[in-house]
C-alpha angles and dihedrals in degrees: 000000000000130000121222130194111196120193112211135189111274111296112227106187139033091235088064088061092054093047093052093045092051093047093051096043094059094056117108111248096026117120098233097205091053098061111114125172109196106206099191095050095032093231135137119210118193141161116219142172105246091202088066104032138014130219089250092063092050091049090048091054089054096044091049087063089057100259120129118232109217098185143329136212125196126197 
């Protein structure tokens, strides 16, 4: 299991937070209970199984919603 912190462009509304959270939770390999969207810092924290999904696929799910990913770190 890996942990990713994804820095996004500045989030402007609480509904953005819900959209991103829902999009990431449905991805195969993502630990659903671990998904956190931090509104004030515009970050997404998520645990995922890197045998099933890569960070690129998680980022793609976010960018397809129209949010820019600034950078990601995976531990």
